[in-house]
C-alpha positions as CSV (number, residue, x, y, z in Angstrom):
1,M,16.6,-10.5,-71.4
2,T,17.7,-9.1,-68.2
3,E,15.2,-8.0,-65.6
4,L,15.8,-5.4,-63.1
5,A,15.9,-7.3,-59.9
6,T,15.0,-5.4,-56.8
7,P,17.3,-6.2,-53.9
8,R,15.6,-8.3,-51.2
9,P,15.7,-7.2,-47.7
10,P,18.1,-9.2,-45.6
11,R,16.6,-12.3,-43.9
12,R,16.2,-12.3,-40.2
13,E,18.9,-14.2,-38.4
14,F,17.7,-16.7,-35.8
15,R,20.3,-17.9,-33.4
16,N,20.6,-19.5,-30.0
17,I,20.9,-17.2,-27.0
18,N,24.3,-17.3,-25.2
19,A,23.6,-17.2,-21.5
20,F,26.7,-15.2,-20.7
21,T,26.7,-12.6,-23.4
22,D,23.1,-12.3,-24.7
23,L,21.0,-12.5,-21.6
24,T,21.8,-9.0,-20.4
25,T,20.6,-7.5,-23.7
26,Y,17.8,-9.9,-24.7
27,R,14.3,-8.5,-24.2
28,L,11.6,-11.1,-23.6
29,P,8.1,-10.2,-24.6
30,P,5.5,-9.9,-21.7
31,A,4.2,-13.3,-22.5
32,G,7.6,-14.8,-22.0
33,I,8.1,-13.0,-18.7
34,V,4.7,-14.3,-17.5
35,S,5.6,-17.9,-18.6
36,I,8.9,-17.8,-16.7
37,L,7.3,-16.3,-13.6
38,H,4.5,-18.9,-13.8
39,R,7.2,-21.6,-13.5
40,V,9.0,-19.7,-10.7
41,S,5.8,-19.2,-8.7
42,G,5.0,-22.9,-9.0
43,I,8.5,-23.9,-7.8
44,L,8.2,-21.3,-4.9
45,M,4.9,-22.7,-3.8
46,F,6.2,-26.2,-3.9
47,L,9.4,-25.3,-1.9
48,L,7.4,-23.4,0.7
49,L,4.9,-26.2,1.1
50,P,6.2,-27.1,4.6
51,F,5.7,-23.4,5.6
52,I,2.2,-23.5,4.2
53,I,1.4,-26.7,6.1
54,W,2.8,-25.3,9.3
55,M,0.8,-22.0,8.9
56,F,-2.4,-23.9,8.3
57,D,-1.8,-26.4,11.1
58,S,-0.8,-23.8,13.7
59,S,-3.7,-21.5,12.8
60,V,-6.5,-24.0,13.1
61,S,-5.3,-26.5,15.8
62,S,-6.3,-24.5,18.9
63,E,-6.4,-21.0,20.3
64,I,-3.0,-21.5,22.0
65,S,-1.3,-22.6,18.7
66,F,-3.1,-19.6,16.9
67,A,-1.6,-17.3,19.5
68,K,1.9,-18.8,18.9
69,F,1.3,-18.4,15.2
70,K,0.5,-14.7,15.6
71,A,3.5,-14.3,17.9
72,V,5.8,-15.7,15.2
73,F,4.5,-13.2,12.7
74,N,4.7,-10.3,15.1
75,N,7.9,-11.1,17.0
76,G,9.7,-13.8,15.1
77,F,11.1,-17.0,16.5
78,S,14.6,-18.1,17.4
79,F,17.0,-16.0,15.2
80,V,14.4,-15.2,12.5
81,P,12.7,-11.8,12.9
82,G,9.0,-11.5,12.4
83,F,9.6,-9.1,9.4
84,L,11.4,-11.9,7.6
85,V,8.5,-14.3,8.3
86,K,6.2,-11.7,6.9
87,L,8.4,-11.3,3.8
88,V,8.3,-15.1,3.2
89,A,4.5,-15.0,3.5
90,L,4.3,-12.1,1.1
91,A,6.4,-14.0,-1.4
92,L,4.0,-16.9,-1.0
93,I,1.0,-14.5,-1.5
94,W,2.6,-13.3,-4.7
95,A,3.4,-16.8,-5.9
96,Y,-0.2,-17.9,-5.4
97,L,-1.8,-14.9,-7.0
98,H,0.5,-14.9,-10.0
99,H,0.2,-18.6,-10.5
100,F,-3.6,-18.5,-10.3
101,I,-4.0,-15.5,-12.6
102,A,-1.6,-16.9,-15.1
103,G,-3.3,-20.2,-14.9
104,V,-6.7,-18.6,-15.7
105,R,-5.0,-16.9,-18.6
106,H,-3.7,-20.2,-20.0
107,L,-7.1,-21.8,-19.5
108,W,-8.8,-19.0,-21.4
109,M,-6.3,-19.4,-24.2
110,D,-7.0,-23.2,-24.3
111,V,-10.8,-22.6,-24.5
112,S,-11.0,-19.7,-26.9
113,H,-9.5,-19.7,-30.3
114,A,-9.8,-16.0,-30.5
115,A,-7.4,-15.7,-27.5
116,V,-4.5,-17.3,-29.4
117,T,-3.2,-14.2,-31.1
118,K,-0.1,-12.2,-30.5
119,E,-2.1,-9.1,-29.5
120,F,-4.2,-11.0,-26.9
121,G,-1.0,-12.8,-25.6
122,N,0.7,-9.5,-25.1
123,S,-2.2,-7.7,-23.5
124,S,-3.2,-10.6,-21.2
125,A,0.3,-10.9,-20.1
126,I,0.5,-7.3,-19.1
127,V,-2.8,-7.6,-17.3
128,T,-1.6,-10.7,-15.5
129,L,1.6,-9.0,-14.3
130,A,-0.3,-5.8,-13.3
131,L,-3.0,-7.7,-11.4
132,S,-0.6,-10.0,-9.5
133,V,1.6,-7.1,-8.4
134,L,-1.4,-4.9,-7.5
135,L,-3.1,-7.6,-5.5
136,T,0.1,-8.5,-3.8
137,V,0.6,-4.9,-2.8
138,V,-2.9,-4.7,-1.4
139,L,-2.5,-7.9,0.6
140,G,1.0,-7.0,1.6
141,L,-0.2,-3.7,3.1
142,K,-2.8,-5.7,5.1
143,L,-0.1,-8.2,6.2
144,F,2.2,-5.4,7.4
145,G,-0.6,-3.6,9.2
146,A,-1.2,-0.6,7.0
147,Y,-4.9,-1.0,7.4
């Protein structure tokens, strides 16, 4: 009694990613990109905390310190041009927006069982990336004086 056995499709191979050979060809899903950028934005905000404290302190202390604050953004200080200060502020704006939007996404996934699907993870990750970049561009245009 021999049965005709249909050949099984080959099983998927799961392996570790080699940082030197595989990272250039490995494609993360959008949810993975958002997860990594969520960590990066948190680290960036933590590292720029002295800059944030300086901005807040100099902008609310007095009118004179606020004028110095504006002068740093417009003209720069010491060897650092104002353009570079604005770029650091723009990176901080992106970090805050991305971290906030990704945090709301994670909270929604914690609250709603329907949100824990592959499709929702993919679509919400794309929305998170698009919203954070779009809002950063809008606020960046305002920062650099486009409107």
